[in-house]
N, C-alpha and C positions, 0 to 999 in steps of 0.2 A: 409980491409976485402975482401977475395977472393970471386969470383962469386960462386964457388962450395959451400963454407961455407954458403953463403946467401941462396942458394937453399935448402941446408940441413936443415937450421933453418925453412924455410917456410914449408917444408914437415913435420917436427916435429910438428909445430903449427897446421897444418891441421889435423894430426892424433889425437892430443889432442882434438881439437874442435869436430871432428866427433865422437870420443869416448864419450865425454861429452854429445853430442846431443843424441847419441844412448841410453845412460844411462837414460837420462830424458824421452825419448820416452818409454823405457821399464817400468820405474816407473809409467808413465801415464797409460800404458796398464794394469799394475798390479793393479791399483786402480779401473779399470772397474769392474762392477758386474761379478760374475762367469758365465761362458758360454755365455758371451755377444755376441761374434761373432757367436756362434752356434744359439742363439736365433734370432739374427739380420737377418740371412739368412734362418731361418726355414720357410717352406711353408706348404702346406696341410699335416697334419699328416696322416700316413698310416702304416700298417704293411705289411710285405713281406711274401708271400707263394710261393716259387719257382719263376716262371716267373710272378706270379700274384700279385696284390696289394689288400689289404683289407682296405676299407675306412669305418669309422664309421659315421653314420648320425642319426639325430633325424627324427621322423615322426609323423604326425597327420593325421588320415584318417577318412573319413566320410562313409566308407564302412561298410557293415554288417560283423560280425565275423562268420567265417565258423567253427562251433564247431564239424563238422564231421571229420575234419582232425586233425592230430597231430600238436602240437605247436600252435603258434600264426598265424592264417591264416584269410584271408579276401576274401569276395565274390564280385560279380558284382552289388549288390543292395545297395541303400542308407540306412544308419542307421539313428536313430533319435538323435544321439549324436556322438561326436568325440572320437576316441580311440588314446591314446598317447603312445610313446615309443621310443626306440633306436634300432639300428641294425648295424651289420657289413655286408658290401657288398663286395663280391670278384669279381674283374674285371681283365681282361687282356688288358693292353693298346695297344697291337699289334692288337687286334680284332677291326675292323671297326664296330662301333655300328649300323650303318644304315643297315649293311648286316648280322648282327648276327642272329643266330637261337637259342634263349635262351634255349629251352628245350634240344636241342642236346648238346649245350655247357655245360649246367648244368649237364647232365649225364656224361660228360667227366671231370667234376670237374673244368672247366675253369672259370665259373662265377656262381653267385647265392647268396642268402641271408644266413647269419649265425647269430646265437645268437640273434634272434629277441626277444626283451624284451618289456613288456607292463607295463605302470605305470599309477597310478591315476593322476589326474590333478595337485594336489599340488606337488607331487614328481617330475613329469615331468617338471613343471615350475622351480622348485628348481635346477634341473640338467641343464636345458637350461640356466638359469641365471648364474650359475657357469661357464658354458662353454663360455658364452658371455663375462663375466667379466675377464676371464683368457686369452682371445684371444688378440693378439697384437693390434687390431684395435677396441676392444670393439664392435664387429660387429656380424651381423647375416645375412646369405643369405637364403632366402625363395624361393623354387623352386616349380612351378606348371606346370605339363605337360598336354598333350591333350588326344585325342580320341584313343581308341582301346587297350590301355595297361592295363594289370592286375597289381595287387599290386607289384608283384616281378619284372616285367619288368620295372615298373616305378621307383622302388628302384634302379635297375641297371642303368637306365638312370641318376638318380640323382648322383650316385656314379661316373659315367663317367664324368658328367658335373663338379662335384667338383674337380676331379682329373685333368681334362684338364685345368680348370680355374686356379687351383693351387694357391689359396689364403688361408692363414691360418685363417680360420673363421669357426665357427660352421655352419652346413648346416641343414636346416629344410625342409623336403619334405612334402608339403601338398598334400595328395592323395585323389582322388575322383573316383567314379565308371564310368570311361570313357570306360571300356572294354565291349562295346556292339557289336552286330553283324555287320559285314561289309556289310550292306545293307542300303537302304534309311531309312527304319524304325529304324534300329539300330543307325544310325547317329542322327536321330531326338530324339531318347531316350537318347543318350549321351548328346545332347544339353540341354534337359530338366534337366538331372542330373547336368550339369554344372551350370545352372541357380539356381537350388536348393542348390548346394554346396557353392555358393558364400557367403551367409550370415554366414556360419560356418567359412569360411576363414576370413571374415571381423571381426567377434567377436574375433577370435584368434589373429589377428594382433593388434586389439585394446587392448586386454589384455596384449600382449607382450609389447606394447608401454607404457602402464600404469604401469605395475608391474616390468618389466625387464629394460626398458629404454635403449636399445642399443644406443651407440653413432652413429653407422651407421647401418641402416636396409635396405638391398637391396632385392627387390622383382623381380624375373625373371619368367615370364610366357611365355609359347610357345603354338602355335596352339590353340586348343579349351580351353586350360588352361587360355588363355587371357580372355575368356568369364567368367570363374570363378572369375578372378581378377576384371573385371569390376563390377560384381555383388557384390563382396566383398567391393569395394570402395563405392558403393551405400549404403551398410549396415553401414559402418564406418561413412559415412557422416551424417547419421541420428542421431549420438550422438553429442551433443553440444561441448564436449571437444575435439572431433576429427575434427569438422568443423571450429574450431577457427583459429586464425592467425598462430599458431604454427604448423609446419609440423611434421608428424610422420614417414614418409618414406623418406630415403635419395635419393634413385633412383629406379624408376620403369623401367624395360626393357621388352618390348613386342617383341617377335620374331615370325615371321610368324603368326601374330594375326588372328585367325579365329573368327572375330567379325564383325558384320554388320556395315559398315561405317556410315550409318544413325544413328544407335543406339549409336555409339561412339560419333558422333558429338552432338547428342541431350542430352546425359546423362553424359558420362564419363568426358567430358572436365572440367566442373565446379568442379567435385569431386576431380579430380587429382590435380587441382590448390590448393585446400585447404589442401590436405593430403601429398603431396610429394614435395621435392626440385627440382628434375629433372625427366624427362621421355624421354626415347629413344625408337623409333619404328624402327625395321628392316623390310623392305618390299622388295618385288621382283616382277618382271613382268612375271616370268616363273614358278611360283609355281603351279604344277599340282594338288596337294592335295587341295589347296584352290580353284582352278578352279572347282573341283568336288563339294566342299561344296557350292560354289556360285550357281551352277546349282540346287543342292538339296534344297537350301534355297530360291532360286530366289532373292538373295541379294548380292550386291557387298561387298567383304571382304577387311578389312583394310590392311591386309598383302599382298594382291595381287594387286599391282598398276602398271599399264602400264605407267610408268613415261616418258613423252616426255619432253625434256628439252627446248622446245620452250616456251617462256613466256606466250603465249596465249593458251596453251594446257595442263593445269595442273588441270583440273576439278577433275580427279580421285584421286588426292592427296590433295584436298582442305581441308579436315578435319584437318589432322595433320599440314599442312602448315599454315592454318588459326590460329591454336593454337600457332604456333611458331611466327606468326606475332604479336600476342597479348603480348607474353612474350618470346622474342627471346632467353633469357639466360636459360630458363627452358626446352625447347623442342628441340629434335634432331630427324631428319628423315634420315635414312641411307638406300640407295638402295644397296642391296646385290646381285643383278642379276649377276654381273660378277663373283662372287665366288660361286654361287649357283649350284653346281654340285652334290648335295646330292641326296639321295634316294627320288624319286618322286618330286625332286626339292623343297623339303620341310624341310628336317632335317638338314639344314646347321648349326643350333644351337647346334648340337651334333657332327658335322663332320668337319667343316671348321676351321682350325687354325686361319685364318684371323678374324673370328668372335670372338674367345676367346681373341685374342690380343686387339681388339677394346673394347670388354666388360671390360677387365682388366683396361684399361686406363680410361674408363668412370666411373666406380664405385669409382675410386680414384680421380675423378674430374680433369683429365688432359685436357688441351686444345686440340680440335680436330686435330690441325696441328701437335701434337706430334706423331700421327700415320701417317707414311709416305705412308700407303696404301690408305688413304682417299683422294679423289679428290673432290674439292668443285665446285658445279654448282651454279651459281648466278641466281636469279630470280627477277622479277619485285617486287617493294615494299620492297626491302632489305630482302626478304625471301630466305634462302639458303637451299640447299639439298646436302648431302654428298653421294658420291658413293664409295663403298668399292672395291678396286682392288685386284686381286690375288697377292700372294707373289712373283710370278715369273715375274711380270710386271716391 
C-alpha cells in the first residue's frame, strides 16, 4: 500500500467521523427545549423607545395618595396603609443618574413613569407570585432608597438600578416619604418617617416569605433606606415563625447605610442572624452626605467608617467586624472608598460599575476572590475586610 493511499484513507475516516459527530451534536441541540439558548442568556426584560429603555417594576408605597392630580400620584406624607401596583419606567442609560435633573429630562421625554397601575393586595400578590415563579432564579429583588426623593424620582432610581444590575428577576420598590425639605428639620422628619415606615416593610416581607416563598429574596437598601430596613427586621423578628431557625432573606445588602452605629450594634445584629443567610455592608471614609447626617444626629453612621488598616485602630468598624467574627461566613464588610467618586461621595450604589459587578457576584453567592477588584486586608482575630478597587487598577 502506498503512502498516498494510506493518507487518503485517513482523511476519509476523519471526514466520516467528524460528520457523524456533527450529526449527533445537532440531534442533541434539536432535543433541547425551544428557545433554550435565548432563555439561557436572557437578562433584565425591557422595552426599547428610541435611545431609551423601559423597565417594568412592582411597587409598594406607604405614601399618601394625591387625589388632586391626574392618574396614580403620591405625596410626601405617611399613609395608614400600603398601596400596591406596577409601573413602567423610562430611562436613558447614557444619563448619569447622579447628575440628572428629573424634571428637565422628563419634559424632554428622556425619562419618567408610564402606565402606573394600582392593585388591591390580593391581585398584587398574585401578579408578584406569578412573576417570581416564572423568573429563572425564582427570585425577588426588593429595593429601598433614602432621603429627599419623591415617588417618581425613587421609581427612576429603581429602574436604573435594575437595568445596571441586569439580573432577570422581578423588582419590587418599597417606597416611603423621604422627600422632606433639605434642612435639619426636614432631615429629622425624614428619619421619623423612616422609623414609621419600617413596620410596613417588615409586614410585607413576612407576607411575601409566607405566601410567595421565593427561592431567593434579595433586599438592597441604601442611605436612609437602611434605617427603614433595620426597623423592618425588628418588626419581622417579633413574629415567631420569622424568628425561628429558618431564614427568610437570602442576602441583605446595605449601601452607604445612614444608620447610627450604636443602634445597629444593639438591635439589628440579632435580628439579621435569625432572618437572613448573608449580609454585606458597603462603607466608605469619604461619604460627605453621611458626614452631614452624623453632624445633624450627633451620631456616628455605619456607612461612614474611617477604616485604618492597623490592627489596633479598628474601633469605628467594630460593629460589623464584630458580627463577622461571630459568624464569618455570614457577614462581609467592603470599603468602597477607592471607587467612591459619586455625587456627594454617596451615590456610588447608583453610579459605580464596580459596585454592580461585586453586587452581582454576591447575590449569586460567589466567593469574594472571584472579583478581581477586591483586595483583602487581614486583621487580628481572623477578621478580614475587603477593599473594592477601581476597574482601571
